[in-house]
C-alpha positions as CSV (number, residue, x, y, z in Angstrom):
1,X,140.4,125.3,123.1
2,X,138.1,127.3,125.4
3,X,140.9,127.8,128.4
4,X,143.9,128.8,125.4
5,X,141.5,131.2,123.9
6,X,140.4,133.2,127.2
7,X,144.3,133.4,128.2
8,X,145.1,135.0,123.9
9,X,142.1,137.0,125.1
10,X,142.8,138.5,127.8
11,X,146.4,139.3,126.7
12,X,145.4,140.7,123.8
13,X,148.7,139.2,121.7
14,X,149.4,136.3,119.2
15,X,151.1,133.3,121.3
16,X,152.7,130.4,120.3
17,X,153.2,127.6,122.4
18,X,155.4,125.1,121.2
19,X,154.8,121.7,123.8
20,X,151.2,122.1,125.2
21,X,152.9,119.4,127.8
22,X,154.8,121.6,129.9
23,X,154.1,122.4,132.6
24,X,155.1,126.0,132.8
25,X,152.2,127.0,130.9
26,X,150.0,130.1,131.5
27,X,147.1,128.6,131.0
28,X,144.8,124.8,131.2
29,X,145.6,122.3,128.5
30,X,141.9,120.4,128.7
31,X,142.5,116.6,128.2
32,X,140.8,116.3,124.8
33,X,143.7,118.3,123.0
34,X,146.0,115.8,124.6
35,X,144.1,112.8,123.4
36,X,143.2,114.5,120.0
37,X,147.5,114.3,120.1
38,X,147.6,118.3,119.8
39,X,151.4,119.2,120.4
40,X,151.9,123.1,119.7
41,X,149.0,126.1,119.6
42,X,149.2,129.4,117.8
43,X,146.7,131.6,119.5
44,X,145.4,134.6,117.4
45,X,142.7,136.6,119.0
46,X,140.7,138.8,116.9
47,X,140.1,142.3,117.8
48,X,138.2,144.8,116.4
49,X,138.6,148.3,116.8
50,X,138.4,148.3,120.8
51,X,135.5,145.0,120.5
52,X,137.2,141.9,121.4
53,X,135.3,139.0,118.5
54,X,136.0,135.9,119.2
55,X,139.9,134.2,119.2
56,X,141.3,132.3,116.4
57,X,143.2,128.7,117.5
58,X,145.5,126.6,115.5
59,X,146.1,123.0,116.6
60,X,149.1,121.1,115.1
61,X,150.0,117.4,115.8
62,X,153.7,117.8,115.7
63,X,155.7,121.2,116.1
64,X,155.6,123.2,112.6
65,X,158.4,125.3,113.7
66,X,156.9,129.0,113.4
67,X,159.7,131.9,113.9
68,X,158.7,135.7,113.9
69,X,158.5,135.6,109.5
70,X,155.5,133.0,110.0
71,X,153.5,134.6,112.6
72,X,153.9,138.4,111.1
73,X,151.2,137.4,108.5
74,X,149.1,135.4,111.2
75,X,149.3,139.4,112.7
76,X,148.4,141.5,109.5
77,X,145.4,139.1,108.9
78,X,144.2,139.6,112.5
79,X,142.2,142.6,111.8
80,X,140.6,141.2,108.6
81,X,139.2,138.2,109.8
82,X,138.3,140.1,112.9
83,X,136.1,142.4,111.4
84,X,134.6,139.2,108.8
85,X,133.9,137.5,112.1
86,X,132.3,140.5,113.7
87,X,130.3,141.2,110.2
88,X,128.8,137.3,110.4
89,X,128.0,138.3,114.1
90,X,125.7,141.3,112.6
91,X,124.6,139.2,110.2
92,X,123.0,136.5,112.5
93,X,122.0,139.2,115.2
94,X,120.2,140.5,112.2
95,X,118.2,137.4,110.8
96,X,117.4,136.3,114.4
97,X,115.7,139.7,114.8
98,X,114.6,139.6,111.2
99,X,112.4,136.1,111.4
100,X,111.3,136.7,115.3
101,X,109.4,139.8,115.2
102,X,105.6,139.1,114.8
103,X,105.5,141.4,111.9
104,X,106.0,139.9,107.9
105,X,109.1,140.8,106.5
106,X,110.0,141.0,102.9
107,X,112.1,142.1,100.1
108,X,111.3,142.1,96.5
109,X,113.1,143.0,92.7
110,X,110.5,145.4,90.8
111,X,109.6,142.1,88.6
112,X,108.2,140.7,92.0
113,X,110.3,138.3,92.1
114,X,110.6,137.6,96.5
115,X,114.4,137.7,97.6
116,X,114.0,137.8,101.4
117,X,111.1,137.3,104.2
118,X,110.7,135.7,107.1
119,X,108.8,133.2,109.0
120,X,106.5,135.1,110.4
121,X,105.1,136.4,106.7
122,X,105.4,132.5,105.4
123,X,103.1,130.9,108.5
124,X,100.6,134.4,107.7
125,X,100.6,133.2,104.2
126,X,100.2,129.1,105.3
127,X,103.5,128.3,103.8
128,X,105.6,126.1,105.9
129,X,108.8,127.6,105.4
130,X,110.6,131.0,104.3
131,X,112.0,129.6,101.1
132,X,108.4,127.7,100.4
133,X,106.8,131.0,100.3
134,X,110.4,132.8,97.8
135,X,109.1,130.2,95.0
136,X,106.1,132.1,94.6
137,X,106.0,135.8,93.2
138,X,104.2,138.8,95.1
139,X,102.3,139.7,92.5
140,X,100.8,135.7,92.6
141,X,99.5,136.4,96.4
142,X,96.8,139.3,95.5
143,X,93.5,137.7,95.5
144,X,93.0,140.6,93.6
145,X,95.8,141.7,90.4
146,X,93.7,145.4,90.1
147,X,94.9,145.6,93.8
148,X,98.6,144.8,93.2
149,X,98.4,147.1,89.9
150,X,97.4,149.8,92.5
151,X,100.6,148.8,94.9
152,X,102.4,149.6,91.2
153,X,101.3,152.9,90.6
154,X,101.6,154.1,93.8
155,X,105.3,153.0,94.9
156,X,106.1,154.4,90.8
157,X,104.6,157.3,92.0
158,X,105.8,158.6,95.0
159,X,109.1,155.5,95.7
160,X,106.9,154.4,99.0
161,X,103.5,152.6,100.1
162,X,101.8,153.0,103.4
163,X,99.1,150.9,105.0
164,X,97.8,149.7,101.9
165,X,94.6,147.9,102.6
166,X,94.3,144.7,100.4
167,X,94.0,141.1,100.9
168,X,96.2,138.3,99.8
169,X,95.3,134.6,99.4
170,X,97.1,131.9,101.4
171,X,98.4,128.7,100.5
172,X,95.5,126.9,101.4
173,X,93.8,129.3,99.0
174,X,91.4,131.0,102.0
175,X,91.9,135.2,101.9
176,X,93.6,137.5,104.8
177,X,93.9,140.7,104.5
178,X,96.7,142.5,105.6
179,X,98.1,146.2,105.7
180,X,101.0,146.5,103.4
181,X,103.8,148.9,104.4
182,X,106.8,149.3,101.8
183,X,109.9,151.8,99.8
184,X,111.9,151.4,97.1
185,X,115.5,151.3,97.8
186,X,117.3,152.9,94.4
187,X,120.4,152.0,92.6
188,X,122.9,155.3,91.6
189,X,121.0,155.3,88.1
190,X,118.2,156.5,90.3
191,X,116.6,153.1,89.3
192,X,114.7,151.0,92.0
193,X,116.6,147.5,92.8
194,X,114.4,146.5,95.3
195,X,111.3,147.1,97.0
196,X,111.3,146.2,101.3
197,X,108.6,146.3,103.8
198,X,107.0,144.9,106.0
199,X,102.8,143.2,106.0
200,X,100.4,143.3,109.7
201,X,97.8,140.6,110.0
202,X,94.4,142.7,109.5
203,X,92.0,139.9,109.0
204,X,90.3,140.3,112.3
205,X,90.0,144.0,112.8
206,X,88.6,144.4,109.0
207,X,86.0,141.8,110.4
208,X,85.3,144.2,113.3
209,X,85.0,147.3,110.8
210,X,82.9,145.0,108.9
211,X,80.6,144.2,111.4
212,X,80.5,147.5,113.0
213,X,79.6,149.0,109.4
214,X,77.1,146.3,108.7
215,X,74.8,146.8,112.3
216,X,75.2,150.4,111.9
217,X,73.2,150.0,108.6
218,X,71.5,147.3,109.6
219,X,68.3,146.2,111.8
220,X,69.6,143.4,114.0
221,X,66.5,141.5,114.8
222,X,65.9,141.2,111.1
223,X,68.8,142.0,109.3
224,X,66.8,144.0,106.5
225,X,68.3,147.6,106.3
226,X,67.2,150.7,109.5
227,X,66.0,153.5,108.8
228,X,69.1,155.2,108.4
229,X,69.8,153.3,105.6
230,X,66.7,153.8,104.4
231,X,66.8,157.0,104.1
232,X,70.5,156.9,102.8
233,X,69.0,154.6,99.5
234,X,66.1,156.7,99.0
235,X,68.0,160.0,98.7
236,X,70.6,158.6,96.2
237,X,68.2,156.6,94.0
238,X,66.3,160.9,94.0
239,X,69.7,162.5,93.3
240,X,70.2,159.6,90.2
241,X,66.4,160.6,89.2
242,X,65.5,156.9,89.1
243,X,62.0,157.9,90.3
244,X,61.6,154.9,92.8
245,X,58.7,153.3,94.5
246,X,58.1,153.4,97.6
247,X,55.8,150.5,99.6
248,X,54.2,151.1,103.0
249,X,53.8,148.0,105.0
250,X,51.8,147.9,108.3
251,X,51.1,145.3,110.3
252,X,47.9,144.8,111.7
253,X,47.3,143.9,115.3
254,X,50.8,144.0,115.7
255,X,50.4,144.8,119.4
256,X,48.0,141.9,119.8
257,X,51.0,139.2,118.7
258,X,53.2,140.6,121.5
259,X,51.0,140.9,124.8
260,X,49.2,137.0,123.4
261,X,52.0,134.9,122.7
262,X,55.2,137.0,124.1
263,X,58.0,139.6,122.8
264,X,60.0,136.1,121.5
265,X,57.2,135.3,119.2
266,X,56.5,138.9,118.2
267,X,60.5,139.0,117.2
268,X,60.1,135.7,115.4
269,X,56.9,137.2,113.4
270,X,58.9,140.1,112.0
271,X,61.6,138.3,111.3
272,X,59.6,135.8,109.3
273,X,57.6,138.9,107.9
274,X,61.6,139.9,106.2
275,X,62.7,137.1,104.9
276,X,59.4,136.8,103.2
277,X,59.5,140.5,102.0
278,X,62.9,139.8,100.9
279,X,62.2,136.6,99.0
280,X,60.0,138.5,96.8
281,X,61.8,141.6,96.0
282,X,64.0,141.9,93.2
283,X,68.0,141.8,93.9
284,X,67.9,145.5,93.0
285,X,65.0,146.2,95.7
286,X,65.6,147.7,99.1
287,X,63.8,146.1,102.4
288,X,64.0,148.2,105.5
């Protein structure tokens, strides 16, 4: 009962009430206790160090005739129960933070078994719950098995992995780019007990980087390589002594097309020419 527990916590001592219907009780007893037939109470405040963690209230329907010999063991176990309650509260607080943080958190064994994952990681990978994700092995989540092998090599070498860029496969088969950071937790024998780390969704940023990279190397109108990319490809071919052939194509009277039919028609003409050229060269050739 809240009123009884609050009174016991405020006074900080074990209190034994033999008759809850007594009119001179120092605290209020709710009608619910009377309706349940409770006749006696043992109030056990729980304190851990300087912190009060709660109050243990034992209800009796008939007075059991407790005496100091019965209450002394309660005094003895009180700090033990208080510490247990404190640890449960800390665990629940940690679990709440673990699942609310907007980053994918995990703990896995050296053989890849997932031991603990949070809700964000399950949602990121398309699983309905953390429990559903725990049924998978970590190495099966990688879209490229060689990435998982590189991850293991880095972990074996330095005991940690920082911002490891990789692709993971969602439950629906879609691919997401992630940054994976983790560290090994070692046992007394120096062997890794487990790995713990976090995963950040990198898909949108990776797509933007790919787009910027593509635009920096290609003409935005036609999609063919721009001048800088052409020179890069030509230099690479010459340095590899591949003896490339270069064909320079000029469009006669192209200025007249723009002047008579407008820039839009000129743009479509360039796009048609680029598309035609790409359709008639090999995949190893470069149109620029």
